[in-house]
N, C-alpha and C positions, 0 to 999 in steps of 0.2 A: 873514449866511443863508446865500449860496452856500458858505461854506467848510465850513459844519455838512454840506450835501449831499452835498460830495465825501469828507467825512470817512466820510460810510456807505456810500460803493460805492469799488469798485475797476475800473479799466479792465485788460481782457485781450482781447488781438487773436489771430486765426487767419487762414487764405489769405482768408478773404472780409472780413473788414474787424476792427474794434472796437466792443465793447461792454463796458456797465458793468452788476457783476456785483456783488451785495450783499457790502459788505467781510467782513461774518460768515459768509458762505457759502462750504463747503468745497467746492464744485464750482464748473467755471470755465465759459470761453466753447462749448465743447462742447457739454457739458449744457444750456446758455442755450438753445442754437440748437435745440437735440432737445426741450425744453422746449416752443417754443415751437412747432415744427413737428408733433407729435402729440399735441395733445388729444384723442384720439380715447375712449380708455375711461375718462381718467379716472380712473386707478390707476397710481401708481408703481409700479417694480419693487420697492420697498421692502415692500409686500404681501405678498413669497414672502422672507421671511428667510433661511431656507435656501441660496437663491440668491447674495444678498449673500456671507453667509458664506463658498459655497462658492469665488465669487467672491474674496474675500480669501486664501482658500486658494490658488489659483492664483497668484495675484499674486506673494504671501509663498514659494512654491517657486522662482516665477522669482529672485527677488530673490537666493534662498541659492544657485540654479544658476551667474547669472552672478558671484554674488562667487565661487565655487569655480574655475569657470575663467577668474576673471580679469576677465570682460568690464563688471566692476563695481565701483569700488572699495570700500570695506568701510566708510565713514561713511555714505554713501549707501545701500548696501543694508542697513544695519543698521535706520537710521531709516526705512525703507521698509517692513521685515520687523516693527518696532513698530508702526507705524499700521496694518497688515494685521492683529495680532493682535489689537491692540484692537477692529477691525471684526468679528472672530471672534468676539468675547465680547459683540456688541451691539452697541458704542457707534457712533453717526453713520449708524446705519440711515435713519436721517428724512432723511439730504442725497442718498440714493439715488432721484430726483426723477424720471427719466424714465418713460413711459409705456412699460406693458408689450406695449402696440401699436406696433412703431416699423419703419419702414424701414431700410435700411444691414446687414442681416443681422447687427445686435447692435454696430455700431460703437457707438451712442449709448448703449449698455450700458457697454462695457469703456471707454469716455471719460471716462465717470459715474465709473465704481471708478478708473481713472487720477487724476483731478483730485482728488477727495474723500482717495485714500491719500496724493499728492503732498501737498496741503495739509496734513493732518495731520501730514506727515513732516515740513515744512518747520516746523510751529508747531513739534513734538517739538523743534527744531532752535534754536528762537529766531528763526527767522526771519519775516517775514510770509506771510499769503496770498499768494499769486499771484507769490512770488519763485522764479520759474522759473530763473532764472538756476543758483541752487545746486541745487535738484531739477525736472527737469523730466519734465511728462507721459507724454508720448512718448518721449522719449531715455532716461529713468532706469525710471523708473516701468514702463512697457512696454516695455523692451529685451528683445531679442531672440524678442520674442512678435507677434502681429497678431493682430486680433477674431476670425480664419478657425479659430484652433486654441484661442483663450483661451474665447471664448463656448461652443461646443458641449463643451470639457471642463469647463466650469463649470456647465454644464446638467444632465449626468451626474452629477457629485458629488453636486451638489441633491438630484436624484431619491431618489440612493442616500439622502441624508440623511434626505427625508423619506418616504420609503417608512419606514423604521423604526419612525414614529410609526401610522402608518396601518395597518402590521403589529401591533403592539400591540393598537390597537385591535379588530384584526378578532380576535384571540385572545382578547380580554376578551368580544366578543359572541360568539363562537363557545361559550364556557365558561356563558355566561350563559343561552345554549340548551340547553346538555349539564345545567347544575342542572336546569334547567324537565322536561327528558327524563326525571330522576330522580324529582323533585318528582311525575309526572303518571304514571309508569310502571304504576302500578295500575289505571288507567284505561282501561277499553275504549272503543271509539267505533267508530262505521263511517266505514271508508276512501271515498277517490272517487277515480273515474278519470273525466274528459270532464265532470265536476260530475255523472256520474249514480251513486248508493251502488255500491260495487264489494264489497269484503270487508270482515269487521273488522280491526282492531287495535289498538294502544294510542296514548293521543293521547301516551306518553313517545316512544313511535315519531316519529311524526309532526315532534316537537321537536327528538328526537338528531337526525333528518336535517337539521335545517337545521344543527345544530353540525358537523355532519360535511362538508356544503355548502360551510361559510364554511373550515375546516381544509383543504379540497383548494385552496382559492382562496388559502389562504395560499404553499401550497408552490409553484400556479404564479405568482406575483407575486416570490418568492425565486428562482425559476430566472429570471424577466425582468430581474430585476437583473443578474445573472451580465453578461447582454449589454454593461450598459455600462461594465465593468471597462477594454474598450480607447476609448485617446482619440486625441490626433492632435497633443498639445504637441511643440512642435517644426519642424510642417508651416508656421508663419508663415502665407504669404497665401492658395499653393492646394498646399501639402504637396511643395514643391521643397525647402525649412528656407531660402529667400534671407532673410540679415539674423540669421542664427540661428549663433554661431559654432559652431567645433569643439567637441564635447563638449558644450554644454550640452543636447541631447537626454535623453541618457542621464544627467546630471547634474539635469534637471527633473523625472523620472519617479522621479526616487528620492525627492527631497526632499518631491513630491505624495505618495505613498504612507505617507511617514513624518507626513506634516502631518494627512491625514485618514484615515488609517488603515485606508484601501480598496486591495485586491488590484489597483491599477492597473498595465497594461501600454502599452508605446508600439504603436499600430498597425503592422502589417507593411511595410503599401506606404500611405504617408501621403498621397500624395496621391487614392487611390481612399477614404480614411477621410475626409476635407476634403470629400469631394463628394458621399458617403452618407451620407443620414441614416435609412437604413431601420429602424435598432433601436428608434427612436422608435415605428414603427409598432407592432413587435412591444410594446415593453413600453406604450404607449396601448390594446392590444388586450387585455391582461391586465386592466388597469384597469376596460374596458369589461368583461369577463367576469363579474369580481367585482361589478361597479355592478348588473349585469342579474340575476345571482343574489339581490343584495338586497332587490331589487325585486319579484323572484317570491316572497321567504318575505314581505316587506311585505303582497303583495299577499292570501297565503295568511293572514296574520293579519287582514285586514280582512275577509276571507270569513269566515272561523272566529269572528268577534266580529260579524257583521251582525247585526242585530235593534235591539233583545234581543227585543223579543216574537216579530216578524214574519219575522226570518231565523233562521242555523243559530243564533248563540246558544250554541256549544259552549264559549267560555271570555271571560274579561271585560278590557278593555284598561286599561291603568288612565284614569281620565277626568283630563283634562290642561287643558281648556278648557271654557267653553261652547261650544255648537255652531250655535248658530242666534239671532240677532236677532229670530226670529219664532215659534219652535217653543219651548217652555218646556221644560228638562229634557232637552232634543238633546244629546248627546253625540258628536263625531265621532271618526274614528282619525287624527287629525290627526298624530303623529309617523310610522306606516306612509305617510302620503299624502306626507309630505315626504320621506321618505326613496328615494319611486320618481322624485320633481321630478328630484333629486340624480342619480338612474342615467340618468334623457332627456338632461341637462344633459350629462354623462360621456360618452355615446352620442354626442353633439352632437358633443362636444372628437375623440373617434377621428377620426371624417369632418375633421374640420379640419384635424386633424392626420395623415390620410392624402394630403389634397389639397396641404396644402403640401410634403410630403416629393415627391410626384409632381412637384411643378410645381419641385422645384430642376434647374439648365441648367448644363450644361458643368462648368465646376469648384468651385462652391457651390454651397449653398442660400441664398437670399436671405429665405428666408421661417421661418426656424428661430425668430423671437419670438414669433409666430406657436404655433407648436411649442411650445417652452417655457412661454406662458402657456395654452394650453390644456391640457396634463398638468401643471402645479403647481395648475393652480383643482383638476382630476379629484379630483388625492390630495388636496386640502387639504379640498374637501367631501366626499369619501368619507368622510374619519376623522372630521370632523365627526358627519356620518349616522350611524355604525354607531353613535360614544359617545351620540347621543342618543337614539336608538334603545335601546340598552342600557338607560342608565339611567331615561330617560322610559315605557320601553313594556317591553320584555321583562322586566326583574328583576321587575316588578308585576306580571303578568298571572297570572288566576287560572281555574281551571274549572268549567265549571258542571254537576259532579259529576251530579245527578239528571237532569238533564237527556239528558244524553251516555247515563246508564244506560236509560233511558224510551227514548228510541231506538234502541240495542242490543236492547233485549228486544220491539219491534214491528218491528223490521227483517227484509228477506225476505233480507240478504246473508249469514245463515246459513245458507242452503243450500247456500252454494259447497263445506261444510264437511260437508255429508251426502252430496254426489253420488256420490263413489265409493263409497257405501255401499249407496243405494238407486238408482241410475244416472242419468245425467245428463238425460233423458227424462222421468222421473218426478219429480225436481226443480225441472224448467220448468214444470211442470205447477203443480207445487204453489205455485211462485213466482208464476204467474199468481191463482191462485186466492186467494193471500194478500193479494194488491194487490187484487184486486176485493172482496174482504167483508172487509178488514182484519184476518183473522184472524191469531192469529200462528203461524207455520211449524212449532212447536213441538207444539203442540195438533194440526196437521193431521196431522203426521206419526206423533202417537202414537192418532189417531182415526182414522185408514187402516190400523192395524196395520202401519205399515211397519219401526217399530222401538220396543222398549220403553223405558219412561221410564230406567232405573238404564241402557243403552246411549245412549240422548238425552243425556242428562244428560251424562255421560263426554264424546261428542262437540262440545259445547256448553259444555265450559268456554270459560270467557271468554280465557284466558292460552294456550289451545290456538289458539280463533279466531283470534289473534292472530299466531300462528305462536309463540310461546314457551313451553319447559317447564316446566309448572306445577309443580316440584318443587322449580324453583332460582328461579323470579320472572323479571322479566323481565332483558335484559341490556344495558346500555347500555355507549357508550363511553366511557373514561375520557378526559377531556380533557387535551389535550396529546401523546397519543398514539391514534390513531384505531385501529392494528391492536389495543391490548389491552383487555378486555372485562372486568367485573365484576359479579357480580349485586345486583340492586335490591328490595329487599320488596317480595313484591305481596300483593296484597287481593283474592284471587280469590272469585268470587262463584257458587253453583250458577244455571246459567243458568236462568232463568223460563221456567216454563211455559204 
């Protein structure tokens, strides 16, 4: 029985002492201690696969650079390279088990990567896991490196990887809103400011505005990601480059660019770059901007669909699930509600990032793990929120055209279009009378002899009221090119009198 148990573990030793490690585990003693020390979030770093892939890219570039300058022999360098390549494809991600929240400025994550890569390299060479005399996690896999340059570099690369998926979802969502803008381009409604009736517009204009605002956020996020191009590989511990051989800094950035296909550059001042994490504030802020605008749109959708009988009831959101355990037939706007909650979480994460960046001291910021976790979670949740908003909500929205037409015909907002002709004071009197008597503005204008029916009908053409040329119809932004416009078919109806 004792022999059987011994066969299931291997003994690994660090400066603190020895631990029994499961024989099948690719991680080692350093990872085991971190796993024991940080049972906080109950979420391993593997929940962010782009981060694991980015770390493999960093270690692979280091191995190639060390081989190029003669700091690592060919056999070990190739084995480490092969192990990194496998991890980049998704293998062994379950072996990255340290918690996302950890002390030590990311050392636990770096050592987890070193150990997994090393033990897979040993396996590829036909050696048993833990045979660190042949390939050592620190002496070989981590050669010329420090947590303090590999960890922030991996974060920046992972953010660039992750942002691609978020940008694609934002683009698809923007296109979905633009499609609804075209579909609703002929439907005139009452526009509102401060929740009060303002002036007429089309439902298409309202939805197209959602598309444009999301397109602008795509541009802002693309600008923010360019700030991640500067990395501090070769800085090692504090930026002085101690233990990094001559030529390593230049070689590693070259290989990192080739491996990641990102236009990375080495920071001009490695001491400054190692201690300064301000770029993460900018990037997190761009995510917060996008999230809060998504929440604003979601709140608008909830307002526009409120009712269905006692609210605005201008649009219908797809019914996704029963809305109450006590009120039969009630359906709630659960998708927009969920998106807003994601936005609140992203805003909270931005506060966390800001505080962690400020808390960095002297030559290093020890709080990069919570920065990384906060931003990765924001990107992940935003991507999923955009997808569910598009698929489960926006694509299925319909308009209550009859209700909208009736609301416009009875609305005093059309008086704004008549004010330049009959005068502001007279228009204000008519608006007040119409509200008091529930009379239609058109009837009051004609009865007072202020305008003839033909002239009034021309001024109150629905598309004119919405600021659109009646001979061309509604103008919508073409998805993917916010500056180009194309006409959409209009179904203008004469104004009701």
